[in-house]
N, C-alpha and C positions, 0 to 999 in steps of 0.2 A: 469542045473542051469541058463544058459543064456536064455533059452527059457522062463523060469518063469519071469525073469527080463524084457524081451522083451514084454511078454504078459501083465505084470502089467503096463509097460510104455504105451502100446497101449490102455489099458483100461482107464488110466488117461487122455490120449489125447482125447479119445472118450467122456469121461465125460464132459470135458471142451467145446468141440465142441457142444455137445447136450445142455448144459446149455446156451451157447451163442445163439444158434438157438432159444431156447424157450424164452429167454428174448426179442429177436428181434420180435418174433411172437406175444408176449403179448404186445409189445409196450414199454417195459421198457428201451430199448436202444436208446431212442430219447433224445439227449442232448439239443436240441433246445428249449424244453419246460421249461419255467421258473416256479419254484415252487411258490405257492401262498404265499403272505406275503409281507409287505412293507419293511422288513428289508433285503431282498435279495439284494446283491450288484450287480450292473450292471456297465459296463465299458463305459465311454464316448468314442465314435469313433474318436473324434478329438484330445483331449489331453490325452487320455488313463487313466484318473483318474477313480477310482471306487467310486461310490456314492450309497447310499441306494435308492432303487427303489421308495420308498414312497416320497422322497424329490427331486427326479430328475425331470428335465424339460423334458417333453415328446413331441415328434413331430411325427405325422403320415405322412409318406412320401411313396407314392407308395404302400399303403396298408400294410406297415410294420411300427411298432412302434420303434422309436429310443429314447434312453435316454441320456440326456446331463447333465453336471454339472452346466451349466449356459446358459443364453440366447445368450451370445456371441459365445459360442461353437456351439449352434444350428444354429446361423446365418452363421458361417464359414462353417459348414457342408452343408448347403443349397447352399452356394456360390460354394463349391467344386463340388456339383452335377450339378449345372447349367453350370459350366465352363469347 
């Protein structure tokens, strides 16, 4: 009886490991990619407020795009990087 339970537990574990590996192989496990659409909420790195991507102030710094709730937060962020 214990062997059956152990075998089922190992099969379940194997299933989840295979599923995770296949997702990473297909590229579905990349959390850094933002979904398309202007209604996706992004977080301001300065004041930690969430704003819709379509209305956010964007700055390209060092090849990366940052999203801000206002020009003052974008200015503060650039000052933090410089100092």
